[in-house]
KOLKE-590853 format. One record per atom (N, C-alpha, C): x, y, z; residue in three letters. Coordinates in steps of 0.1 Angstrom, whole numbers, padded with zeros to 4 digits, always signed. Each point is the difference from the previous one (the first is absolute). Example, Ala and Ser with C-alpha at 12.3 -4.5 7.8 and 13.67 -1.06 7.14 Angstrom:
BEGIN
+0132-0057+0078ALA-0009+0012+0000ALA+0009+0012+0000ALA-0004+0011-0007SER+0009+0011+0000SER-0008+0011+0008SER
END
This chain:
BEGIN
+0042-0145+0233MET+0012+0003-0008MET-0002+0013-0007MET+0011+0007-0001ASN+0001+0012-0009ASN+0003-0004-0014ASN-0009+0003-0009ILE+0002-0003-0014ILE+0002+0013-0008ILE+0011+0002-0005GLY+0003+0012-0007GLY+0001-0002-0015GLY-0008+0007-0007ILE+0000+0000-0015ILE+0007+0012-0005ILE+0011-0001-0006VAL+0008+0011-0004VAL-0004+0005-0014VAL-0003+0013+0000VAL-0005+0006-0013VAL+0010+0011-0004VAL-0001+0003-0013PHE+0010+0010-0006PHE-0006+0005-0013PHE+0005+0011-0005ASP-0005+0005-0013ASP+0001-0011-0011ASP-0010-0002-0008ASP+0000-0010-0011ASP-0001-0014+0005ASP-0005-0002+0012ALA-0003-0014+0005ALA-0013-0004-0008ALA+0000-0013-0003GLU-0012-0005-0007GLU-0011-0002+0010GLU-0012+0005-0003GLU-0011+0001+0010GLU-0004-0014+0005GLU-0003-0009-0009LEU-0006-0013+0005LEU+0011-0008+0007LEU+0013+0003-0002ASP+0010-0007+0007ASP-0001+0001+0015ASP-0005+0012+0004PHE-0001+0002+0015PHE-0014+0000+0005PHE-0010+0005-0009VAL-0014+0000+0004VAL-0006-0014+0001VAL+0005-0009-0009GLY-0005-0014+0001GLY+0004-0006+0014GLY+0013+0000+0003PRO+0004-0006+0013PRO-0007+0008+0012PRO-0001+0013-0002TRP-0006+0008+0011TRP-0014-0005+0003TRP-0008-0003-0011GLU-0014-0005+0002GLU+0000-0013+0007GLU+0010-0009-0004VAL+0000-0013+0007VAL+0004+0001+0014VAL+0010+0008+0003LEU+0006+0000+0014LEU-0010+0008+0009LEU-0007+0010-0005THR-0010+0007+0009THR-0012-0008+0001THR-0004-0008-0011SER-0012-0009+0001SER+0002-0011+0010SER+0013-0004+0002SER+0003-0010+0010SER-0004+0005+0014SER+0003+0013+0003ASN-0004+0006+0012ASN-0015+0000+0001ASN-0007+0003-0011GLN-0015+0001+0000GLN-0006-0013+0003GLN+0006-0011-0006VAL-0006-0013+0002VAL+0001-0004+0015VAL+0012+0003+0006PHE+0001-0002+0015PHE-0011+0007+0007PHE-0002+0013-0004ALA-0010+0008+0007ALA-0014-0006-0001ALA-0003-0005-0012TRP-0013-0007-0002TRP-0002-0012+0009TRP+0011-0006+0004GLN+0000-0012+0009GLN+0001+0004+0014GLN+0000+0013+0003GLY+0000+0005+0014GLY+0014+0000+0006GLY+0010-0001-0009LYS+0014+0000+0005LYS+0007+0013-0003LYS+0010+0002+0008GLU+0008+0013-0002GLU+0008-0001-0012GLU+0000+0011-0007ALA+0008+0001-0013ALA+0015+0000+0004ALA+0008-0009-0006PRO+0014-0002+0005PRO+0010+0010-0007PRO-0004+0006-0011ASP+0010+0007-0008ASP-0003+0015-0001ASP+0011+0007-0001SER+0000+0015-0004SER+0006+0001-0013SER-0008+0004-0010VAL+0004+0000-0014VAL+0001+0015-0004VAL+0011+0004-0005PHE+0002+0015-0004PHE+0009+0002-0012PHE-0001+0011-0006LEU+0009+0004-0011LEU+0012+0008+0006LEU+0011-0002-0006VAL+0012+0007+0004VAL+0007+0006-0013VAL+0003+0013+0001SER+0008+0006-0011SER+0012+0007+0005SER+0009+0004-0008GLU+0013+0006+0005GLU-0003+0011+0009GLU-0008+0010-0004ASP-0003+0012+0008ASP-0013+0000+0007ASP-0008-0011-0002GLY-0013-0001+0007GLY-0010+0009-0008GLY+0003+0005-0011GLY-0009+0009-0007GLY-0008-0008-0011GLY-0005+0008-0010GLU-0008-0005-0010GLU+0008-0007-0011GLU-0005-0011-0005VAL+0007-0007-0011VAL-0009+0000-0012VAL+0006+0002-0012ARG-0008-0001-0012ARG+0004-0013-0007ARG-0010-0009-0001CYS+0003-0014-0005CYS+0001+0000-0015CYS+0002-0012-0006ALA+0003-0002-0014ALA-0012+0004-0009ALA-0012-0002+0004LYS-0011+0003-0008LYS-0007+0013+0004LYS+0006+0007+0009GLY-0005+0013+0004GLY-0007+0001+0014GLY-0002-0012+0006MET-0006+0000+0014MET+0009+0007+0009MET-0005+0008+0009ARG+0008+0007+0010ARG-0004-0006+0014ARG+0010-0003+0008VAL-0003-0006+0013VAL+0009+0007+0010VAL-0004+0000+0012LEU+0007+0007+0011LEU+0004-0011+0010LEU+0013+0000+0002ALA+0006-0010+0010ALA-0003+0004+0014ALA-0001-0010+0009GLU-0002+0003+0014GLU+0014+0003+0007GLU+0010-0006-0005HIS+0014+0001+0006HIS+0010+0004-0010HIS+0010+0007+0005SER+0012+0002-0008SER+0010-0010+0004SER+0012-0001-0007PHE+0010-0009+0004PHE+0004+0002+0014PHE+0001+0013+0004ASP+0005+0003+0014ASP-0011-0003+0011ASP-0013+0002-0004SER-0010-0003+0011SER-0005-0014+0000SER+0004-0008-0010CYS-0005-0014-0001CYS+0004-0008+0012CYS-0009-0007+0007PRO+0004-0009+0010PRO+0007-0012-0005PRO+0005-0009+0008ALA+0006-0012-0004ALA-0011-0009-0007ALA+0003-0005-0011LEU-0009-0008-0008LEU+0002-0015+0003LEU-0012-0007-0001ASP+0001-0015+0000ASP-0002-0005-0014ASP-0007+0007-0009VAL-0001-0003-0014VAL+0002+0012-0008VAL+0009-0001-0010ILE+0002+0011-0009ILE-0004-0004-0014ILE-0006+0009-0008LEU-0004-0004-0013LEU+0005+0012-0010LEU+0007-0004-0010LEU+0004+0009-0011LEU-0007-0002-0012LEU-0009+0009-0005PRO-0006-0001-0013PRO+0009+0002-0011PRO-0004-0002-0012GLY+0008+0003-0012GLY-0005+0012-0007GLY+0003+0001-0013GLY-0003+0012-0008GLY+0013+0006-0005GLY-0001+0009-0009GLN+0011+0007-0006GLN+0009+0007+0011GLN-0006+0004+0011GLY+0007+0007+0010GLY+0011-0009+0007GLY-0001-0013-0002THR+0011-0009+0007THR+0013+0003-0007THR+0000+0004-0012ARG+0014+0002-0007ARG+0007+0011+0007ARG-0007+0010+0005ARG+0006+0011+0007ARG+0002-0004+0015ARG-0009-0007+0006GLU+0001-0003+0014GLU+0011-0010+0003GLU+0003-0009-0010MET+0011-0010+0003MET+0013+0007+0000MET+0001+0013-0003LYS+0012+0008+0001LYS-0001+0011+0010LYS-0011+0000+0007ASN-0002+0011+0010ASN+0005-0004+0014ASN+0011+0006+0005PRO+0006-0004+0012PRO-0009-0001+0012PRO-0009+0010+0000ALA-0010+0001+0012ALA-0009-0013-0001ALA-0005-0003-0011MET-0008-0012-0002MET+0007-0013+0004MET+0012-0001-0006LEU+0008-0012+0003LEU+0003-0002+0015LEU+0004+0011+0006ASP+0003+0000+0014ASP-0012-0004+0009ASP-0012+0006-0004PHE-0012-0003+0008PHE-0004-0015-0002PHE+0000-0005-0012VAL-0004-0014-0002VAL+0010-0009+0007VAL+0013+0003-0001ARG+0010-0009+0006ARG-0002+0000+0015ARG-0002+0011+0006ARG-0002+0001+0015ARG-0012-0007+0004ARG-0011+0003-0006GLN-0013-0006+0004GLN-0001-0015-0003GLN+0006-0004-0011ALA-0001-0015-0003ALA+0007-0008+0010ALA+0010+0005+0007GLU+0008-0008+0010GLU-0009-0005+0011GLU-0010+0008+0003GLY-0009-0004+0011GLY-0013-0006-0004GLY-0002-0001-0013CYS-0013-0005-0005CYS-0002-0015+0000CYS-0012-0004+0003ALA-0003-0015-0001ALA-0002-0003-0015ALA-0005+0009-0008TRP-0002-0002-0014TRP+0004+0012-0008TRP+0008-0002-0010VAL+0004+0010-0010VAL-0006-0003-0013VAL-0008+0009-0006THR-0008-0004-0012THR+0001+0011-0010THR-0003-0004-0013SER+0000+0010-0011SER-0010-0005-0010SER-0004+0010-0008VAL-0009-0003-0012VAL+0007+0006-0012VAL+0000-0008-0011CYS+0004+0005-0013CYS+0015+0004+0002CYS+0004+0012-0005THR+0014+0004+0000THR+0004+0005+0014THR-0009-0001+0010GLY+0005+0003+0013GLY+0011-0009+0004GLY+0002-0011-0006SER+0011-0009+0003SER+0013+0006-0004SER+0000+0010-0010PHE+0012+0007-0003PHE+0006+0007+0012PHE-0009+0006+0007VAL+0004+0008+0012VAL+0005-0010+0011VAL-0006-0011+0002LEU+0004-0010+0010LEU+0013-0006-0003LEU+0003-0002-0013VAL+0014-0005-0004VAL+0010+0011+0002VAL-0003+0012-0004ALA+0010+0011+0001ALA+0003+0003+0014ALA-0011+0000+0009ALA+0002+0003+0014ALA+0007-0011+0008ALA-0001-0013-0005GLY+0007-0011+0007GLY-0009-0011+0004GLY-0012+0002+0005PRO-0008-0011+0005PRO-0003-0011-0009PRO+0000+0003-0013ALA-0003-0011-0010ALA+0012-0004-0008ALA+0012+0005+0004ARG+0012-0003-0008ARG+0003-0015+0001ARG+0003-0006-0011ALA+0004-0014-0002ALA-0011-0009+0005ALA-0013+0004-0001ARG-0011-0008+0004ARG-0009-0002-0012ARG-0010-0010+0001ARG-0009-0002-0010ARG-0011+0011-0001ARG-0001+0006-0011VAL-0010+0011-0002VAL-0007-0001-0013VAL-0011+0007-0001THR-0007+0002-0012THR-0004+0014-0002THR-0006+0004-0012THR-0004+0013-0003THR-0010-0001-0012THR-0003+0012-0005HIS-0009+0000-0012HIS+0006-0007-0011HIS-0008-0006-0009TRP+0005-0009-0011TRP+0009+0009-0009TRP-0003+0013-0001ALA+0008+0008-0010ALA+0013+0006+0006ALA+0002-0003+0013ALA+0011+0007+0007ALA+0012-0009+0004ALA+0000-0012-0005PHE+0011-0009+0004PHE+0013+0004-0005PHE+0000+0006-0012GLY+0013+0005-0006GLY+0006+0010+0009GLY-0008+0010+0005GLU+0005+0010+0009GLU+0004-0006+0014GLU-0007-0009+0005LEU+0003-0007+0012LEU+0013-0007-0001LEU+0003-0006-0011ALA+0012-0008-0002ALA+0013+0009+0001ALA-0002+0013-0004ALA+0011+0009+0000ALA+0003+0006+0014ALA-0008-0002+0010ILE+0003+0005+0013ILE+0010-0008+0007ILE+0010+0007+0006GLU+0011-0007+0007GLU-0005-0007+0012GLU+0003-0013+0001GLY-0004-0008+0012GLY-0012-0008-0002GLY-0006+0001-0012VAL-0013-0008-0002VAL+0004-0015+0000VAL-0010-0007+0006GLY+0002-0015+0001GLY-0008-0007-0011GLY-0006-0011+0004GLU-0008-0007-0010GLU-0013+0007-0003GLU-0003+0002-0013MET-0012+0006-0004MET-0010-0010-0004MET-0012+0000+0006VAL-0010-0010-0002VAL-0011+0006-0009VAL-0002-0006-0012ARG-0011+0004-0009ARG-0012-0008+0001ARG-0011+0005-0005ASP-0013-0007-0001ASP-0005-0005+0014ASP+0002+0008+0010ARG-0006-0002+0013ARG-0006+0012+0005ARG-0012-0001+0006ARG-0007+0012+0005ARG+0008+0006+0012ARG+0006-0008+0008TYR+0008+0005+0011TYR+0010-0011+0004TYR+0011+0005+0005VAL+0011-0009+0004VAL+0005+0002+0014VAL+0001-0010+0008ARG+0005+0001+0014ARG+0014-0005+0001ARG+0008+0008+0007ASP+0014-0005+0004ASP+0002+0004+0014ASP-0003-0009+0009GLY+0001+0003+0014GLY-0011+0010+0004GLY+0004+0012+0006ASN-0010+0010+0004ASN-0001+0010-0012ASN+0005-0002-0011LEU-0001+0009-0012LEU-0010-0006-0009LEU-0010+0009-0004VAL-0010-0005-0009VAL-0002+0011-0011VAL+0003-0003-0012THR-0001+0009-0011THR-0011-0004-0010THR-0008+0009-0004ALA-0011-0003-0009ALA+0003+0005-0014ALA-0006-0006-0010ALA+0001+0004-0014ALA-0008+0013-0002ALA-0004+0003-0012GLY-0005+0013-0003GLY-0014+0003+0005GLY-0002+0012+0005VAL-0012+0007+0003VAL-0010-0009+0008VAL-0009-0007-0007SER-0011-0007+0007SER+0006-0012+0008SER+0012-0004-0003ALA+0006-0012+0008ALA+0002+0004+0014ALA+0001+0013+0003GLY+0001+0004+0014GLY-0012-0004+0009GLY-0012-0001-0006ILE-0011-0004+0007ILE+0001-0015+0004ILE+0005-0008-0009ASP+0002-0014+0003ASP+0011-0002+0012ASP+0010+0008-0002MET+0011-0001+0010MET-0005+0005+0014MET-0008+0010+0001ALA-0005+0005+0012ALA-0010-0010+0007ALA-0008-0006-0009ILE-0009-0011+0006ILE+0008-0011+0005ILE+0010-0005-0008TRP+0008-0011+0005TRP+0007+0004+0013TRP+0005+0012+0001LEU+0007+0004+0013LEU-0010+0001+0011LEU-0012+0004-0002THR-0010+0000+0010THR-0003-0014+0005THR-0001-0009-0009GLY-0003-0014+0004GLY+0012-0006+0007GLY+0012+0004-0004GLU+0012-0005+0007GLU+0001+0005+0014GLU-0004+0012+0002ARG+0000+0006+0014ARG-0011-0005+0009ARG-0012-0002-0006PHE-0012-0002+0009PHE-0007-0013-0003PHE+0005-0008-0010GLY-0006-0013-0003GLY-0008+0001-0013GLY-0001-0011-0006ALA-0007-0001-0013ALA-0015+0004+0001ALA-0006-0003+0011ALA-0015+0003+0001ALA-0001+0016+0000ALA+0008+0006+0007HIS-0001+0015+0000HIS+0004+0006-0014HIS+0010-0005-0006GLY+0004+0004-0013GLY-0012-0001-0010GLY-0006-0012+0001ALA-0012-0003-0009ALA-0011+0010+0003ALA-0002+0003+0013ALA-0011+0009+0003ALA+0003+0014-0005ALA+0012+0005+0001VAL+0004+0013-0006VAL-0002-0001-0015VAL+0004-0010-0007GLN-0002-0002-0014GLN-0014+0001-0004GLN-0009-0006+0008LYS-0014+0001-0003LYS-0006+0014+0003LYS+0005+0006+0011ALA-0005+0013+0003ALA+0003+0011-0011ALA+0011-0002-0007ILE+0003+0010-0010ILE-0005-0005-0014ILE-0007-0012+0000GLN-0005-0006-0012GLN+0011-0002-0010GLN+0011-0005+0004TYR+0011-0002-0009TYR-0002-0014-0007TYR-0005+0000-0011GLN-0003-0012-0008GLN+0002+0003-0014GLN+0013+0002-0004PRO+0003+0005-0014PRO-0006-0009-0011PRO-0007+0006-0009GLU-0004-0007-0012GLU+0002+0010-0012GLU+0012+0003-0003PRO+0002+0010-0010PRO-0006-0003-0014PRO-0004+0010-0007PRO-0008-0002-0013PRO+0010-0004-0011PRO+0013+0003+0001PHE+0009-0003-0010PHE+0012-0008+0004PHE+0006-0008-0008PRO+0012-0008+0004PRO+0012+0009+0002PRO+0008-0004+0010ALA+0012+0008+0003ALA+0010+0000-0011ALA-0001-0009-0009GLN+0009-0001-0011GLN-0002+0011-0011GLN-0011+0008+0001ALA-0002+0010-0010ALA+0012+0009-0002ALA+0002+0003-0012SER+0012+0008-0003SER-0002+0015+0003SER+0011+0007+0003LEU+0000+0014+0003LEU+0005+0008-0012LEU
END
């Protein structure tokens, strides 16, 4: 499958780097087992050039919107840049066209803003970062908003909550595609066993 992770200026780094690690580690686990890697995972940006992310990381996309092949899985990260991208005609057209042929349409954090604005997530169950539900509610066409879940599935649409939740979503998707045993092997390979030192209820 072709898995395209769409990046843009002010995208939140872990929103896409976390899923990238999971999805590429899935290929690595298959390789360790002597099997062919089934997926091609790559970054896509509007012009195929460099993107400056929310915390200053700079990444270079492999494809532009024009050169991107047909995708089987599309992932939209969040970050402050989504407020611009949900009004960007080029982004909305790309997401809309690619999503039509995708087996899975996914987002992390406020990436769901773009999916609702473009159409694939319109009137469907979605989630986002805990602090962004007010903004999500204001987007025309938004459906049921689900709080307090790390990720939410509605058919072939899977939206994850904020930042680190994208890792959970990507591991779940890997297990859904290849079976629970493979998903668990990938989870072990990346040593994903969260034991955070502080409670999530800590105030900001």
